[in-house]
N, C-alpha and C positions, 0 to 999 in steps of 0.2 A: 285570256283565252286566245285571241287572235293577235298576231304580230303584224303590224301594218306600217308602211312608210307614212310619214306625216306629210300629206300632199298640200295641206292648207295650214299656214302658220298662224300663231296667235295674233300677229299683227293684222292678218286678214279678218280674224274673228271680230276684233275690235272695230275694224273698218266696216265690216258688214253690219254690225249692230248699229253703227251711226247711219247707215244707209236705210236699213229695213225696219229696225226697231220692232222685231217680232217677239216681244217679251211675253205676249199672251195671244193665243190663237183667236180669242174673241175680241181682241183689240183691233178693230177693222177700220179705224180712221185712216185716211189716205196717207200712204207712205211712199209715194212715187216721186219725191223730189230729192235731188242731190243737194245736200246742205253745204258742202264744202267747195267753195269756188276755187280753192287751191289744189283740188284733187289731181289736176294735170299739170302741176307746177314743175315736175321733174320726172325722169324715166322711172324711178322707183315708185312714185305715186301713181303713175300711169299703169304700171303692171299691177299694182294693188287694186286699181279700179277694175281691171280685167278679171283678176281673181275674185273680186267681189261679185261678179256675175255668176261665177261657178258657186260661190258661197251661197248665193240666193237659192240655188237648186236644193240645197241641203236643209232648208226650212222644214220644220215638222208639218207646216201647212202645205208643203209641196212634196218633193221626193223623199224627204225624211220620214214620211209616213202616209199622209192623206191621199195624195194623187194615185200612187200605185195600189194602196190598200182598197180604195173605193172601187177600183176597177174589178176587184175580186168580190167585194161585198155586194155591189150592185148586181153582180152576176150570180152564178151558182157555185162558186168556190168557197165562199165564206158566209157565215151567218152571225148576226149580232147576238152577243151573249152577255153584255155588260150593262152599264147604267146610262150611257150617253144616248138620250132620245134622238139626238141629231144623227147618230149612226143608224139607229133603228129606221129613221125616215129613208135613209139611203138603201138599206136592206129591203125595205118594203115598197120602194118606188113611190113614196108619199112625201117627197122632199118639199118643204115649204121655202118660198123665196127668202124668208128670214133666217134660214138654216145657217148657223154660225160656221159650220165646217165648209160649206160651199162658198160662203162669203169670204172666208179667210183664204181659201185656196185660190179663188179668183184674184184677190188682192196680192197674194204672194207672187203669182205669175206675172201680173202687170208691173209689180215693183221690180222684178227681174228684167222685164222688157225695158223699163225705163233706165235701169243701170246699163243695159246694152246700148240703148239709144244715146246715152251720154258718151260712151266710149266711141261709138261710130262718128258722132259729130265733133268731138273735141280732142281725141287722142293725137291726131296728126299735127296739131299745133303745140304739142308738149315740147318745151325747150330741151335740147340735147338728146332727144329720142331718135335713134337711127331710123331712116325711112323704111328699111326692111322690117323692123320690129313694129313700126306704126302700121304697116300693111297687114302684118300678122295679127296684131291686136284687133284691128277693124274686122278682119276675116273671122276671128274667134267670136267677136261680138255679134256679127251678122248670123253666124251659124247658131249661136245660142238664142238669138232672137227668133230665128226660124223654128228651133226646137220648142220654144215657149209658145209660139202661136199655133204650132201643130198640136200641142197639148191642150190649148184652149179650145180649138175647134172640135176636138174629139168629144169633149164633154158638153159644150154649149152650142155647137153649130156656128153660124156666122157671128163674129164678134167685132168690136171696134178695132180697126187697124191704126195704132198710134205709132208713128215712125219718127217722131221728133221728141227730144227730151223735155220733161217738165221741170222747171226750176222753182226754187222755194218761194221766190217773190211773185210768182204768177198765181192768179186766182184759180179756183177749182173749175171755173167755167171753161178754162182752156181744154179740159178733158171732154167737152161736149162734142164727141165724135160719134157719128151714127154707126150702126152695125154694117159690116161688109158681108157679102154672101160667102158661103162656104168655099165656092170656087175662087173667089177673090182672095180669101185668106190663104188657100192652098197655093195660089199663084205667087203670092208674096213669099211664102215659105220656100217655094221652088227657086224664086229669084235670089233670095238670100243664100240658099245653099249653093247654087251655081256660082255666085260671086265669091263665097267663102272658100270654095274648093281650090280656087286659083292660087290663093296666097297662104294656105295653111301648110304646115310642115308635113313632109312625107315620112313620118316616124310612127313608131308603135306606142306612143304615149297612151296611157290608160286613163289618167285623171284629167287630161286636157284634150279638147277635141282636136282631131287632125283630119287629114284627107280621107282616111279610111272610115272614121266615124261619120263624116259627112256623107260618104258614099252609102254607108249603112242606113242613114236617115233618109237618103234619096230613094233607096230600095223600099224602105217602109212606106214612104209617101206614095211611091208608085203602086204599091200593093193596095193602099187605101183608095187610090184613084182608079184602080182596076186597069192599070197600064201594065199588063203582064209582060210584054217584051222588055220594057225598060227595067222592071223589077228583076227579071231573070238576068239581064245583062249586068246590072250593078252587083248582084249577088255573085255571079261568076267571077267578076273582077276581084272581089274580096276573097273568094275561095282560092284564087291563085296566089294570094299573099301568104307565103309559108310562115310568116311571123305569127299568124293566128292558127292555133290548133285546138281541137276539142280536148278538154281536160278529161283524162281517162276515168277519174273518180268524180262522179257528179257531185257528191257531197263536198268535195274540196273546193268547188266553185264558190261556195258560200262560207265554208269554214275558214279558209285562208285568205281569200280575196285576191284581186289583182293577178289572176292567172293569165296564161297565154290564150285562153278562150275569150277573155274579156276585151272588147273593143273600146268601150267607154264606160267608166264606173265612177260613182261618187264614193269617195273614201271617207268613211265616218270613223271618228276616234272618240276617246273618252272626253276630250274637250269640245268635240263637235259631234255629239252622238245622234244616231238614228233611234227611232222609237218602235220599230216593228216588233221586236221580241217583247218589249214592255207591254204592248197592247195585245199580244197573243199568248203570253204565258200566264199561268195561274198566280194568284196572290202569294201563295206559299213560296214562289220562286222570284218574288219581287216584281211581278207583272200585275196587270189589271184585268186580264182575260176579257177584253172588250169584244173580241171576235174569236170564233172557232171554225174548224172545217165544217162545211155545210152538211147537216145531217138529214137533208131531205132526199127525195128521189134523185139519183145521179150523184150521190155523195162522193166527193172527191177522194175521200180516204178509203172507200170500200174496195176490197179486192174483187175485181170483176174483169171479164174479158168481153163485155157487151158493148164496148166502145164508149162508155160514159165515164170511166174512172180508171184509176191506176190498176195495172195488172199485178197479180199476186207477187208479193215478196221480192220486190226489186229495190236496188239501192236508190233509185230515183224516188220511189214512193216513200221509202224510209227517210230520205233526206228532206222531204217536204212536209209530210204529216205523219204523226206517230202511229205506227202499226205494230210495234213491239216495244220492249223496255228500252227507254232512252235515259241515260244517266246525265245529270247536270249537277256538278259540284258534289258528286257522290250520292245524289238522291234520284229516285226514279220519278220521271215526269209522268203525270197522269195521262191516260189514253185520250185520244181525240184532241191533241194539242198540236198546233203548228210549230214545227221545229226547224223549218228552213232557216229561220233567223233565231239564234239561240243565245243571245247575250242581253237579257233584260236589265242587267245591272249597269253595264258600262256603255251599251249602245254601240259596240264596235262592228255591228253588222253593216256591211257595205250594200249599196244598191247598184245593181248592174243595169245600166241604161241599154246597152247594146252588147250582144255576145254572139259568137260564131254559131251556137246552137239555133238562135233565132234566124240568122242569115240562111242557114241550111234549110230550115222549114219554110222560109219565105221563097227560096229557090224552088223547093218542092211544090208549093202552092201555085206559083206563077207558071211553072212548066206544066203542071197538071192542067191548068186552065188553057194553056196553049196546045194541049193534046200531046205533049211530049211525055207520055206516061212512063216509059222506061226510065228516063232521066229523073223524073219526079220520084219514082219509086226507089231509085238508088239513094236519093237524098233522104227520103223518109227512113229507109233502113239503116242509114248511117247513124241517125239519132237513136233508133231502136237498138242497134248493136251496142252503143255505149251504155244503154240502160239494161243490157243483159236480156233483151227480149228477142223472140223469134222474128224473122223477116216477114213482111207482108208480101203477097204474091199476086195480088189482083191485077187484072188488065182493064178493069172498068174505070173510066175516068170519073164518073160520079161517086163510085164507092171509094176511090182513092182520095178524092177531095174530102169526103166524110172522115176518112182515116187520118188525113193530115190535120183537119180541125181538131179531132180528138187528141192527136199527138201534141199539137200546140197547147192544148189545155193542160196536159200533165207535164210536159217538158218545161213550160213557162209558168207553171202554177205559182201563184202568189208573187209574181213579178209585175203585175199590173197590165195584163193583156186581155184577159178573158172577156170583159164587157165590150171592149172595142172590137174584138174579133167577131163576136156575135152580131154586133151592130153592122159592121161593114159587110158581112155576108148575109144580112137580112134574116138573121136567125133568132132574134130576140124573142119574138112571139112564139115560135115553135119550141124553143128550148126553155125559156123562162116563163112564158105565159101561164102554163099549168101550175107553176110554183109560186108566182107572184101575182095575185089577183089585180093589183093596181096597174100592172103592165098590160094584162089582157084586156082591161077596160079601155085603154087608150094608148095608141102608139106614141102619142105626144110625150109620154113619160120616158121615152128613149133618149131625150135630151134633158140635161139638168136645167133648173130655172136660173135665169139671170138674177143675181142677188138683188134683193129689194133696195139695198143701199145704193147700188149703181143706177137703178131706175130713178131714184130721187136726186142723186148728185149729178148725173149726166143727163141734161135736158134733151139731148138728141136720142136718148134711149126711152124716154117717157112713152108709155103705151106700146112698147115694142118687146114685151115679154114673150118668151117661148110659149107656144100654144099649150093649153092644158093647165096653166098655173094662174 
């Protein structure tokens, strides 16, 4: 179906297996040790170690499925329709600390942090490695570590900051690190991104992080920290880079992958597949139909102009959720199926971490918050024009912010933003409370529980569970 460049080679896959050993998402024994002391023995192995950090992102316990999917399942974009009760817990805001999905996701992210920590500490002493490459590799590792910590804090709040690698001979007690505050984690993310930006290449690479991707992450971070001037300035810098342009055909973003709209993307292949379509397509198409578009009030797939869902008959709506006949391998896909990712057999569907569409909407939100309504409106209408929709004309700041929130929901649907957007704008109770009784009972459920295994293994976390669990 999709023709993609092979960004991660088979050698990387074997290396990654030796580092993370994620053969089963329920196998959550600690995997945060680097077993091979010769990993930095030559320039080739050093680069393989860097690529291994990227490979860690592709785990099904991380960006290969669970991390982005749960941000739509916990919100109002997806509903549980399968057999995994662990998914049902997330849909209903009744997550148990023993939930295997949450435990595996935490472990996958920390395993990737440890891979980054090893590169940061050890790559500079690699025999024969040019200094400029060593600096680039450290910068990539620091940017990836920042990305991982940013992702941890969004689900769990304050988490342990582990900035040194754990080696195989060390006991598990070395991981007894207390939780840092949310602000402390964000400060470390900012520090790593600032440091990384200095030594990263100024290229338009899509599958490896560069200066522009770091700038996009810094804009996202500023948005979450409500630092509107910084978010707007970072977005403006990216928008001036003519190497990035909106893809005219929204569907093509996901059908072909690696377009000029993409700033940073995980390139999945048949040998390193994603699982989005497998979990979203019916059994008759080789999927397991574990989730479907939410059928409750505010249904993402409903044709509506009331500000809660897709507007009627747009390419963007059709590209995300089924609203008319969709053919796959000559067969009509049943209605109410997610079709944004459409390769359940081979898993060739990429995951876009950062794209220009998000940057434009971030610029719109930041400038609206700053009272720069006309600029914000122009950004919003750029996205609407690509979707074939009429322009918004409001001059009301509050209404414009509501419209931007709605536009983010449909433009970035099923890309792992909705839950976090509602949280950072303090909108979870208003939007989801009427739909999810467990959320309306306690705001504590707006954080995921620290995995029970971590509370047992990390003595510094004992008794420090998130409230409400």
